[in-house]
N, CA and C of each residue as an Amber inpcrd file, in Angstrom:
protein
   228
   0.7910000  -1.2960000   0.2190000  -0.0180000   0.1740000  -0.1750000
   0.8900000   1.1080000   0.0460000   1.9640000   1.0340000   0.6280000
   2.7640000   2.5130000   0.7150000   3.3700000   2.5600000  -0.6920000
   3.5900000   1.7050000  -1.5150000   4.2220000   1.8070000  -2.6520000
   3.3580000   2.3780000  -3.7190000   1.9810000   1.9920000  -3.4540000
   0.8690000   2.5110000  -4.2710000   0.6750000   3.9450000  -3.9080000
   0.4720000   4.5790000  -2.8070000   0.4440000   5.7040000  -2.3910000
   1.5100000   6.7460000  -2.6530000   2.6900000   6.2750000  -2.5270000
   4.0180000   6.9170000  -3.2890000   3.9240000   7.1080000  -4.7180000
   3.5470000   6.2400000  -5.0800000   3.5420000   6.4230000  -7.0430000
   2.4550000   7.2710000  -7.1450000   1.4110000   7.1290000  -6.7490000
   0.2440000   8.3280000  -6.8070000   0.7930000   9.7280000  -6.4580000
   1.3420000  10.0550000  -4.8500000   1.7900000  11.2910000  -4.9180000
   2.6910000  11.8870000  -5.4440000   3.4910000  10.8070000  -5.6770000
   4.9610000  11.3760000  -6.5420000   4.3750000  11.7830000  -8.4110000
   3.5730000  11.1480000  -8.5460000   2.5460000  11.5250000  -9.9870000
   1.9270000  12.9000000  -9.7530000   1.7540000  13.3950000  -8.5490000
   0.7940000  14.7900000  -8.8530000   1.8590000  15.9840000  -8.1730000
   2.9710000  16.0180000  -7.8900000   3.5580000  16.9670000  -7.3730000
   4.6540000  17.3420000  -8.4200000   5.3740000  18.8180000  -8.2720000
   6.1330000  19.0820000  -9.0590000   7.7250000  18.5620000  -8.4670000
   7.8590000  18.2460000  -7.1580000   9.2650000  17.9000000  -6.9770000
   9.1090000  16.5670000  -6.1290000   8.8560000  15.5170000  -6.7900000
   8.6920000  13.9820000  -6.3840000  10.0860000  13.8510000  -5.2260000
  10.8850000  14.5510000  -5.3380000  12.2000000  13.7750000  -4.4850000
  11.8130000  14.4260000  -3.0950000  10.8320000  15.0880000  -2.8340000
  10.6570000  15.6570000  -1.2460000   9.5660000  14.8780000  -0.8120000
   8.5740000  14.2170000  -1.3950000   7.9370000  13.2100000  -1.0300000
   8.1660000  12.3190000   0.1160000   7.6860000  12.3820000   1.2390000
   7.9610000  11.2670000   2.0990000   6.8080000  10.7140000   2.9660000
   6.8910000   9.0490000   3.0470000   5.5970000   8.7170000   3.4640000
   5.9630000   7.8970000   4.4730000   5.3710000   7.8900000   5.7330000
   5.5940000   7.1660000   7.1630000   4.7550000   6.5120000   7.2840000
   4.5160000   5.3910000   7.2650000   3.3860000   4.4840000   7.7190000
   3.6930000   4.1750000   9.4280000   2.4910000   4.5310000  10.0380000
   2.2940000   4.4060000  11.3580000   1.4120000   2.9470000  11.4340000
   1.9260000   1.8590000  12.1530000   0.9910000   0.9220000  11.9660000
   0.2780000   0.0210000  13.5690000  -0.5170000   0.1620000  13.3040000
  -1.4820000  -0.4520000  14.7410000  -1.7360000  -1.6830000  14.7560000
  -3.0160000  -2.2030000  15.4340000  -3.0930000  -3.4220000  15.4210000
  -3.9000000  -4.0190000  13.9340000  -4.9950000  -3.3420000  13.5240000
  -5.4140000  -3.6110000  12.4960000  -5.6340000  -2.2830000  11.5740000
  -4.9400000  -1.4290000  11.8450000  -5.0850000  -0.0040000  11.2180000
  -3.5650000   0.3490000  10.8280000  -3.5040000   1.0430000   9.7750000
  -2.3720000   1.8180000   9.1800000  -2.4880000   3.2250000   9.1780000
  -1.6610000   4.0070000   9.3770000  -1.6780000   5.7070000   9.3090000
  -0.8540000   5.8690000   8.2470000  -1.1180000   6.3750000   7.1990000
  -0.0300000   6.9660000   6.1490000   0.1400000   8.8600000   6.5050000
   1.6530000   9.2150000   7.0420000   1.5120000  10.3320000   6.9390000
   2.2220000  11.1020000   5.7540000   1.7410000  11.7290000   4.7090000
   2.1790000  12.3370000   3.6180000   3.2720000  13.7450000   3.8380000
   4.2430000  13.5780000   3.6510000   4.8650000  15.0570000   3.8090000
   5.3090000  15.3970000   2.3500000   4.9430000  16.6520000   1.6250000
   5.3470000  17.0950000   0.7140000   6.0290000  18.5950000   0.4560000
   6.6250000  18.8960000  -0.4900000   7.2870000  20.4450000  -0.3020000
   5.9290000  21.5500000  -0.3460000   5.9140000  22.5360000   0.4060000
   5.1450000  23.4720000   0.8030000   4.3070000  23.9220000  -0.4660000
   5.2580000  24.0350000  -1.4310000   4.6270000  24.2170000  -3.0630000
   3.7310000  23.5340000  -3.6300000   3.7760000  21.9060000  -3.1220000
   3.2120000  21.0110000  -3.6290000   1.9270000  20.8830000  -2.9320000
   1.7970000  21.4290000  -1.8340000   0.4780000  20.8250000  -0.8400000
  -0.9690000  21.3010000  -1.3050000  -1.0400000  22.2200000  -2.1070000
  -2.3930000  22.4310000  -2.9790000  -2.4580000  21.4130000  -4.0280000
  -1.6330000  20.4670000  -4.5340000  -1.7630000  19.7250000  -5.5220000
  -1.8360000  18.5420000  -4.9320000  -1.5290000  18.2010000  -3.5980000
  -1.9790000  16.7240000  -3.2260000  -3.5670000  16.8590000  -2.4230000
  -3.5940000  17.8590000  -1.9400000  -4.9750000  18.1300000  -1.5760000
  -6.1390000  18.4020000  -2.2240000  -6.2330000  19.4320000  -3.4510000
  -6.9110000  19.4580000  -4.3000000  -7.9110000  20.2660000  -4.0800000
  -8.9700000  21.0380000  -4.9480000  -9.6230000  21.9550000  -4.6030000
 -10.9420000  21.2370000  -3.6580000 -11.1990000  21.7710000  -2.4560000
 -12.0650000  21.3300000  -1.4770000 -11.7150000  19.8510000  -1.0180000
 -10.3500000  19.8410000  -1.2390000  -9.8880000  18.3750000  -0.7920000
 -10.2140000  16.8090000  -1.5590000 -10.8550000  17.3480000  -2.6790000
 -11.2360000  16.2740000  -3.8160000  -9.8820000  15.1560000  -4.2210000
  -8.7800000  15.5380000  -4.4530000  -7.5510000  14.4890000  -4.4430000
  -7.3270000  14.0190000  -3.3030000  -7.3540000  14.5790000  -2.2200000
  -6.9690000  13.8680000  -0.9120000  -7.9830000  12.7890000  -0.6400000
  -9.2690000  13.1380000  -1.0200000 -10.2750000  12.0080000  -0.4900000
 -10.2560000  11.0940000  -1.7560000  -9.8390000  11.4100000  -2.9060000
  -9.4580000  10.3720000  -3.9130000  -8.5170000   9.1940000  -3.6370000
  -7.2250000   9.9940000  -2.9420000  -6.2040000   9.1490000  -2.7570000
  -6.5980000   8.2070000  -1.1350000  -7.4610000   8.9810000  -0.7070000
  -7.7200000   8.1330000   0.5880000  -8.8940000   6.6710000   0.3740000
  -9.6570000   7.1030000  -0.7810000 -10.5340000   6.0720000  -1.4940000
  -9.9080000   4.7630000  -2.0720000  -8.8100000   5.2410000  -2.7840000
  -7.9000000   4.2610000  -3.3610000  -7.3710000   3.4620000  -2.2730000
  -6.5020000   4.1010000  -1.4410000  -6.0190000   3.1430000  -0.2340000
  -6.9310000   2.2680000   0.6170000  -7.9970000   2.8790000   0.8080000
  -9.1800000   2.1450000   1.6520000  -9.3950000   1.0900000   0.7560000
  -9.6310000   0.8880000  -0.8620000  -9.7670000  -0.3230000  -1.3960000
  -8.8390000  -1.2890000  -1.4950000  -7.4290000  -0.6610000  -1.4090000
  -6.4390000  -1.7510000  -1.3140000  -6.4370000  -2.2460000   0.2020000
  -6.5140000  -1.5860000   1.3460000  -6.5500000  -2.0050000   2.5250000
  -7.5490000  -3.1720000   2.7250000  -8.7760000  -2.7990000   2.2200000
 -10.0370000  -3.8570000   2.3740000  -9.8520000  -5.3200000   1.8600000
  -8.7980000  -5.2070000   0.7650000  -8.2290000  -6.5430000   0.2920000
  -7.5040000  -7.3330000   1.3650000  -6.8710000  -6.2260000   2.1790000
  -5.6340000  -7.0400000   2.9600000  -6.2060000  -7.0780000   4.5120000
  -7.6010000  -6.7490000   4.4790000  -8.2940000  -6.8770000   6.1010000
  -7.7810000  -6.0100000   6.9610000  -7.4850000  -4.7000000   6.3780000
  -7.1330000  -3.8010000   7.1680000  -7.6450000  -2.3660000   7.0740000
  -7.7270000  -1.4950000   8.1310000  -8.2820000   0.0960000   7.8710000
  -7.2530000   0.9810000   7.5620000  -7.1470000   2.0180000   6.8300000
  -6.2700000   2.9890000   6.5700000  -6.7290000   4.2570000   6.5930000
  -5.7830000   5.1860000   7.1590000  -6.0720000   6.3330000   7.0430000
  -4.8960000   7.4320000   6.2420000  -5.3150000   8.2510000   5.4020000
  -4.0840000   8.9540000   5.0790000  -4.0420000  10.6550000   5.7000000
  -2.6780000  10.9820000   6.0620000  -2.9170000  12.1790000   6.7580000
  -1.8540000  12.8920000   6.1750000  -2.0210000  14.2090000   5.4120000
  -1.1470000  15.2790000   4.6010000  -0.6290000  16.3340000   5.5570000
   0.4950000  15.9080000   6.0660000   1.1830000  17.2170000   7.0690000
   1.8340000  17.8510000   6.0160000   2.2280000  19.1100000   6.7660000
   2.9010000  20.1510000   5.9510000   4.3690000  20.3860000   6.6450000
C-alpha cells in the first residue's frame, strides 16, 4: 500500500524527491503520514480536498483486500 500511495503522490507533485511517506502501524490499522514540499501541498489536497479524498478512497480499497483499515494524513 505504501508503494501505491507513493506512486500516486509522486505523480501529482512538481518535486517528487521531497515526498516522504511514513506508515504508522497499529493492530489492524495503518496511518500513512504524507509530507510534500510546501509548494506542492495544494496539488495533493486539491480543490475542496477532492484529490486527498480520492487518495484515501483508493487506499481504503487496497486495504480492504488485506483486511486492514487505512487513514491518510497530509502533513505540512
